N, C-alpha and C positions, 0 to 999 in steps of 0.2 A: 836308106841310101846304101848302095853297093859301091864302095870306094875302090877306085882303080888306081894303078900306079903309073899309068900313061894317059895322055889326053886323046889321041886319035882312036877311033873305033870303027869296026867294020861289021858289027854284029847287029842283027835286026832285033830291037827290043821286044817286038811282038812275039818272036819265037821264045825269048827268055821268059816273058810273062806266061805264056802257055805252059812251058815246062815247069816253072815254079809253081803254078797253080795245080798242075798235075802231081807234083811232088808233095804239095800240101795235102792233097786228097789222099794220097797213099800213106802219108804220115798221120792220117786221121785227125787233121786239124778241123776245128769247127768250120762249118760251111761259110760262115761270115769272114773267115780269115783267107781272103783271096786278093790278089793284086787286081785292080780294076783299070789301072793306067801305069805305064812305065815309059821312060825315055832317058836319053842322055842329056846331061847338063853341059854348059859351056866348058866346064873344067874336065869333061870326059867321064864323070861319074854317072852311074845309073841311079835314077831316083824313081821310086814306085809309090803309088797311092793304094792303100788297102781300103776295103769296104767301110762304110760309115759305122757299122756296128762292131768294129774290131779296133784294136789299138796296137801299137808297135810291140808291146810285150807279148801279144798273142802270136805275132810273126816270129819274134825272137825265141819263143818256146820251141820252134822248129828250125833253128838256125842251121844245124848240121845238114838236114835234108835239103834246105834251100840253097846253102852254099855249095853243096856237091853239084847241084844242077847248074847253078849260075857259073861256077868256075869251069865246068865242062864246056859250056857254050861261050863264055868270055873269060879265058884264062888270066886276063889282066886284073880281074877283081881280086882284091887282097883281103877285104873284110867287109862286114856289114855294120852299119851304125845308124842310129836314129837321128833324125833332124829336128824332131819336135821335142818340146820340153813338157 
């Protein structure tokens, strides 16, 4: 989950997903570590689903690259957190 500090949004989540996946490719993340779905929640946060053969830790290994892209496209994102246990 990409936590934002405001609720309203005007950003297309598909653009964000495309750029995150591109950043993951450049960061040499395993091919399984890709977002397959992303959208905004009712609270205004971005929530993404990664491929079935990856886990949150795989994505977190590339937090710096991912956050740089996400914050460029949606500057209201303040941090990344996982929602699964």
